[in-house]
N, C-alpha and C positions, 0 to 999 in steps of 0.2 A: 197676430197678423202673419198670414202666408205670405210668400214671395214667389214668383215665377216669371221665367221668361216669356216673351212674346210667342215664339214658336210652340212652347209647351201649352200655352193657354189656347192657342189656335187648336191643337190637337185635341186638347181635353176641356173644351169650353163647357160643355154640360156638366162635367164635375166641378168646375170652379162655380158655375153659376148655382148648383146645389149648396155648396160651402156658403156663397154670399146670402142665400135665401135664408139659411139658418143664423145668419147675423155675423159671420166672419167677414173680415175684410181681406182683399188681396192685393198686395203690391205688385205690379207689373214693371218688369226691368227689360232694357235692351242693352246688351253687352254689360251687364251688372249695374247699369245706371237706371234709376227709378225714372219712369215716364208717365204712370197712371196709377190709379187706385179704384179698385171696384169695391163699392160699399153698398149695403142695402139701402133701398130707397127711403126708408123710414129715417135714417140717419142724415140724408140730404136735406129732407125737409126740416129737420131740427137745426141744421146749419143755416138754411134760408131764414128760419124764424130768428135765429141769433142775429144775423144780418140786418132784418127788419127791425129789431129791437134797437141795434145801434144806430140805425137811420133815424128812428124815432127821437132817439137822444141827440141827434145832430152831429154825430161823431163820423159819419160816412154818407155817401149817396151811393145806393144800388144802381148800377149801370143798366141800360137798356140793351146793350150788345150792339149798339150801332156808334160809328164815330160821327162827330158834327161834320157837316159838309166841307166846312174849311178847316179841318184838323190838320192837313198837311201844310197849310199855309201859316199855321200859328207860330209865333216865335218860340225857340226853344229855349228851355231853362239854361243858366249858367252854372257850371260847375268847374271852376278854375283848378281846383286841386285834383280833379277826376276821381273824387271819393265814390261817385255812383258806378264808374267803370271798374275801379277796384274792388268794390264791393260784389258787383255781378261776376268778375272774374274768380273771386273767391269761392262764390256759391258754386260756380261750374267746377272748379277743382275740387269740391267737397262732394261732387256727384249729384247736385240738384241743378 
């Protein structure tokens, strides 16, 4: 997988799109932190199919992209040990 900064991607977009068309993935970074990935469309379809398979098994529900109308009024989950906050902070520190 190739890696490129946003500025370089903007300057050489056609070149990177040619690479993606040939099946290569491109990781896009901002100040050396990964922010996005360009992948061929065919691979995304496979990922969506994998999600649909998991949905059929009852292991997850594929979202619609819309929040429920009362989303911001729903009660928040409890995390007295702050494990979620620590996990998110650790991921940020690792560059994700």
